[in-house]
C-alpha positions as CSV (number, residue, x, y, z in Angstrom):
1,M,0.0,0.0,0.0
2,R,1.0,3.6,-0.6
3,Y,-0.4,6.1,1.8
4,A,0.0,9.9,2.4
5,K,0.3,12.2,5.4
6,R,-1.2,15.6,4.4
7,G,-2.0,18.9,6.0
8,P,-2.0,19.0,9.9
9,L,-1.8,15.2,10.0
10,R,1.9,15.5,9.0
11,F,2.5,16.0,12.7
12,T,1.3,12.4,13.3
13,S,4.3,10.3,14.5
14,H,4.9,6.9,13.0
15,R,3.8,5.3,16.3
16,D,0.6,7.2,16.3
17,F,-0.1,6.3,12.7
18,A,0.6,2.7,13.4
19,R,-2.0,2.8,16.2
20,A,-4.5,4.6,14.0
21,F,-4.0,2.1,11.2
22,E,-4.5,-0.9,13.5
23,R,-7.8,0.6,14.6
24,A,-8.8,1.2,11.0
25,L,-8.1,-2.4,10.3
26,R,-10.6,-3.4,13.0
27,R,-13.2,-0.9,11.9
28,A,-12.9,-2.0,8.3
29,A,-13.1,-5.7,9.3
30,V,-9.9,-6.5,7.3
31,P,-9.0,-10.2,7.6
32,I,-5.5,-9.4,8.9
33,A,-3.1,-12.3,9.5
34,Y,-1.2,-12.5,12.9
35,S,2.2,-13.7,13.9
36,Q,2.6,-16.9,16.0
37,G,3.6,-17.1,19.6
38,F,2.4,-15.9,23.0
39,T,1.8,-12.3,21.9
40,P,0.5,-12.4,18.3
41,H,0.9,-9.1,16.3
42,P,-0.8,-8.1,13.1
43,K,1.4,-8.7,10.1
44,I,2.2,-5.2,9.1
45,S,5.6,-4.0,7.8
46,Y,6.4,-0.3,7.2
47,A,9.1,0.9,4.8
48,S,11.1,4.0,5.7
49,A,8.5,6.1,7.5
50,A,8.8,9.9,7.2
51,P,9.9,12.0,10.2
52,T,7.2,13.6,12.4
53,G,6.2,17.0,11.1
54,V,7.0,16.1,7.5
55,A,4.2,15.7,4.9
56,S,4.4,12.8,2.5
57,E,2.8,11.5,-0.7
58,A,4.8,8.3,-0.7
59,E,4.7,6.2,2.5
60,Y,4.6,2.5,2.1
61,L,3.5,-0.6,4.1
62,E,2.9,-4.3,3.5
63,L,0.0,-6.3,5.0
64,G,-0.3,-10.0,5.5
65,L,-4.0,-11.2,5.1
66,Q,-5.7,-14.4,6.0
67,R,-7.4,-14.6,2.6
68,E,-7.4,-12.8,-0.7
69,V,-9.4,-9.5,-1.0
70,D,-10.1,-7.0,-3.7
71,P,-7.3,-4.4,-3.4
72,E,-9.4,-1.4,-4.4
73,Q,-12.2,-2.3,-1.9
74,L,-9.6,-2.8,0.8
75,R,-8.1,0.6,0.0
76,G,-11.4,2.3,0.1
77,A,-12.5,0.7,3.3
78,L,-9.2,1.6,5.1
79,D,-9.2,5.1,3.7
80,A,-12.8,5.7,5.0
81,A,-11.7,4.4,8.4
82,L,-8.8,6.8,8.8
83,S,-8.9,10.5,9.5
84,P,-8.8,12.9,6.5
85,G,-5.1,13.7,5.9
86,L,-4.1,10.1,6.5
87,D,-5.0,8.8,3.1
88,I,-4.6,5.3,1.5
89,V,-3.7,6.2,-2.0
90,E,-3.1,2.8,-3.6
91,A,-3.2,-0.9,-2.8
92,V,-1.9,-3.8,-5.0
93,V,-1.5,-7.5,-4.5
94,A,2.1,-8.4,-3.6
95,A,2.6,-10.5,-6.7
96,A,6.4,-9.9,-7.4
97,P,9.2,-11.5,-5.3
98,G,11.0,-9.5,-2.6
99,S,9.8,-7.0,0.0
100,L,9.0,-3.3,-0.3
101,A,12.2,-2.5,1.6
102,D,14.2,-4.1,-1.2
103,R,12.7,-1.7,-3.7
104,I,13.5,1.5,-1.9
105,D,16.9,3.0,-1.6
106,A,16.2,6.8,-2.1
107,G,13.6,9.4,-1.7
108,R,12.6,12.7,-3.5
109,W,11.8,15.7,-1.3
110,R,10.4,19.2,-1.9
111,I,11.1,21.9,0.7
112,A,9.4,25.3,0.6
113,L,11.6,28.0,2.2
114,T,9.4,31.0,2.7
115,G,11.3,34.3,3.0
116,V,14.2,33.0,1.1
117,T,15.0,34.2,-2.5
118,V,15.9,31.9,-5.3
119,E,19.2,33.6,-5.6
120,A,20.1,33.0,-2.0
121,L,19.0,29.3,-2.1
122,T,20.8,28.7,-5.4
123,A,24.1,30.0,-4.0
124,A,23.7,27.9,-0.8
125,A,22.8,24.8,-2.8
126,A,25.9,25.3,-5.0
127,A,28.1,25.7,-1.9
128,F,26.6,22.5,-0.5
129,E,27.1,20.5,-3.6
130,S,30.7,21.6,-4.1
131,A,31.7,20.7,-0.5
132,P,33.4,17.3,-0.1
133,E,31.5,16.8,3.2
134,V,29.1,18.8,5.3
135,L,29.1,17.9,8.9
136,V,26.0,18.8,10.9
137,E,25.0,18.1,14.5
138,R,22.0,15.9,15.4
139,L,20.6,15.3,18.8
140,T,19.9,11.6,19.4
141,K,18.9,9.5,22.4
142,Q,22.6,8.8,22.9
143,G,23.4,12.5,22.8
144,K,24.8,14.8,20.1
145,R,26.5,13.3,17.1
146,L,28.0,14.6,13.9
147,I,26.7,13.3,10.5
148,D,27.7,14.1,6.9
149,A,24.7,15.6,5.3
150,R,26.4,15.8,1.9
151,A,27.2,12.1,1.3
152,A,23.6,10.9,0.9
153,V,22.4,13.8,-1.3
154,V,22.2,12.7,-5.0
155,S,20.9,16.0,-6.5
156,L,19.6,19.5,-5.6
157,A,17.5,21.7,-7.7
158,V,16.1,25.2,-6.9
159,S,13.0,26.8,-8.3
160,A,10.6,29.7,-7.5
161,E,7.1,28.2,-7.5
162,P,5.2,29.0,-4.3
163,A,2.3,26.8,-5.3
164,A,4.6,23.8,-5.3
165,A,5.0,24.2,-1.5
166,A,1.6,22.6,-1.3
167,A,3.1,19.4,-3.0
168,A,0.1,17.5,-4.3
169,G,-2.6,18.7,-2.0
170,N,-0.8,20.0,1.1
171,D,-1.7,23.5,2.1
172,P,1.2,26.0,1.6
173,P,2.4,28.0,4.6
174,S,0.2,30.9,5.5
175,E,3.2,33.2,4.9
176,V,3.4,32.3,1.2
177,G,2.5,35.3,-0.9
178,A,3.8,37.7,1.7
179,G,7.3,37.5,0.4
180,P,9.7,35.3,-1.7
181,C,9.5,31.6,-1.5
182,A,12.2,29.4,-2.9
183,I,11.7,25.7,-3.5
184,L,14.4,23.1,-3.0
185,D,13.9,19.7,-4.7
186,L,16.4,17.0,-3.6
187,V,17.0,13.3,-4.0
188,V,18.5,11.6,-1.0
189,R,19.8,8.1,-0.7
190,L,18.8,6.0,2.2
191,A,21.9,5.5,4.3
192,S,23.0,4.9,7.9
193,P,22.5,7.3,9.6
194,T,19.5,8.4,7.6
195,V,19.9,12.0,6.2
196,R,16.7,13.9,6.7
197,P,15.5,17.2,5.2
198,D,16.3,19.1,8.3
199,D,19.9,17.7,8.1
200,V,20.2,19.2,4.6
201,L,18.8,22.5,5.8
202,S,21.4,22.5,8.7
203,G,24.0,21.8,6.1
204,L,22.9,24.9,4.1
205,R,23.3,26.9,7.2
206,V,26.8,25.5,7.8
207,V,28.1,26.2,4.3
208,A,26.2,29.4,3.4
209,D,24.8,30.7,6.6
210,L,21.3,30.3,5.1
211,E,18.7,30.8,7.9
212,P,15.0,30.9,6.7
213,P,12.9,33.4,8.7
214,V,9.9,31.0,8.6
215,P,10.1,27.2,9.4
216,P,10.4,25.4,6.1
217,R,7.8,23.0,4.9
218,A,9.0,19.6,3.7
219,T,7.1,17.0,1.6
220,R,8.3,13.6,0.5
221,L,7.1,13.2,-3.1
222,A,8.4,9.8,-4.0
223,Q,10.5,6.8,-2.9
224,G,12.0,3.9,-4.9
225,L,15.1,2.5,-6.4
226,L,17.5,5.1,-7.8
227,T,17.9,4.7,-11.6
228,A,21.0,5.5,-13.7
229,Q,19.2,8.7,-14.8
230,G,18.7,9.9,-11.3
231,G,15.0,9.1,-11.2
232,L,13.2,6.8,-8.8
233,A,11.5,3.5,-9.9
234,D,8.0,3.1,-8.5
235,P,8.2,0.3,-5.8
236,L,4.7,-1.0,-6.7
237,E,5.3,-1.2,-10.4
238,A,6.7,-4.8,-10.2
239,D,3.5,-5.9,-8.5
240,R,1.3,-4.2,-11.0
241,T,3.2,-5.8,-13.9
242,A,3.2,-9.3,-12.3
243,T,-0.5,-9.1,-11.6
244,I,-1.4,-8.1,-15.2
245,G,0.8,-11.0,-16.4
246,E,-1.2,-13.5,-14.3
247,R,-4.5,-12.4,-15.9
């Protein structure tokens, strides 16, 4: 399944979404399969969940069911059982070998920086790309640690399209229209540690002293395997193709 976190529901944590999704499974009477043992758990596997506070059009999960169901009816029932803003976008039968995690090694992000000009963001992005490494500080449960925000970034692109800050249905910041708004599109590899949009923004502050006056708005637009051309292969395409071949 592909699902989205939109609008105010972007502040839903992964743990909160997991709880809401399990309630939705019960309300929609989905014949979910359970693990074996003394404490059975529903067979749900999430792939690379977005950070809390970040909107996304491309979150993925896998379900194990007790019997075959119509994917579109399942999608509709679960979507109706979830709050608006937590939206089930697509469901397909897992017909191809391998897990979703095997089909995702990068993500595409769009970040709206209200109050930042295209010229300032272009200069900062150029400084970031030309740096051999960009060390930024991240606070973890084990304390502060330094990570290289540059190593995982595949590409950066800058544009001036305030409407794009809404990214496929998300409301733009209320400040958009009151000043400049530069858009940063980036493709980031999944790595360890994971480089998040806020790490890249911290990197822009390190290399170019770029400090947006308004909190940026980030949206994950896509996930998938990175192609030779720098694009992302749709992780569900193999299942769609395999299903059509079986008909």
